[in-house]
C-alpha positions in Angstrom: -9.7 -7.9 13.7 -8.8 -5.6 10.7 -11.1 -2.8 9.9 -12.3 -2.0 6.4 -9.8 0.4 4.9 -11.5 3.5 3.4 -8.4 4.3 1.5 -8.7 1.3 -0.8 -10.3 1.9 -4.1 -11.0 -1.8 -4.4 -10.7 -4.5 -1.7 -8.9 -7.6 -2.7 -11.1 -10.6 -3.3 -8.7 -13.4 -4.2 -5.7 -14.4 -2.1 -3.2 -13.4 -4.8 -4.7 -9.9 -4.8 -4.4 -9.8 -1.0 -0.8 -10.9 -1.4 -0.1 -8.2 -4.0 -1.6 -5.6 -1.7 0.6 -6.7 1.2 3.7 -6.5 -1.1 2.7 -2.9 -2.1 2.2 -1.9 1.5 5.4 -3.5 2.6 7.3 -1.8 -0.2 5.7 1.5 0.8 6.8 1.0 4.4 10.4 0.3 3.4 10.6 3.3 1.0 9.0 5.6 3.5 11.6 4.7 6.1 14.4 5.2 3.5 13.3 8.3 1.7 10.5 10.0 3.7 7.1 11.1 2.4 8.1 13.9 0.1 10.5 11.6 -1.9 8.1 8.6 -1.9 6.6 7.9 -5.3 4.0 5.3 -6.4 6.3 4.4 -9.2 9.1 3.5 -6.8 6.6 1.5 -4.6 5.6 -0.5 -7.7 9.2 -1.2 -8.6 10.0 -2.3 -5.0 6.9 -4.5 -4.8 7.6 -5.9 -8.3 4.1 -5.1 -9.5 2.9 -3.0 -12.4 2.1 0.6 -11.6 -1.5 -0.2 -12.5 -1.7 -2.6 -9.6 -0.8 0.3 -7.2 -3.5 2.5 -8.8 -6.0 -0.4 -8.7 -5.9 -0.2 -4.9 -5.0 3.4 -4.3 -5.9 6.7 -5.9 -2.7 8.5 -5.0 0.3 8.5 -2.7 -1.6 9.9 0.2 -4.2 7.1 0.1 -1.4 4.6 0.0 0.4 6.0 3.0 -2.9 6.3 5.0 -3.7 2.7 4.2 -0.3 1.7 5.5 -0.9 3.6 8.7 -4.2 1.9 9.2 -2.7 -1.5 8.6 0.0 -0.8 11.2 -2.7 0.3 13.7 -4.6 -2.9 13.1 -1.4 -4.9 13.7 -0.7 -3.3 17.1 -4.3 -2.7 18.3 
């Protein structure tokens, strides 16, 4: 069962918000694999996820919070 994610500024309520959050995290994972943490940017994540940059910041305060949320999601998948 997924744990509440303390890195989220706002938890998704509607399914479309949950889908958008999943796209953001998936985009982050792909870019992290391709570029590494130092080169990762929230702007590039938004472009890859095909969401406005404001959507990224609606859920995450910064790049670190985004990557930590991705790590927690991955732990929940394999725990």
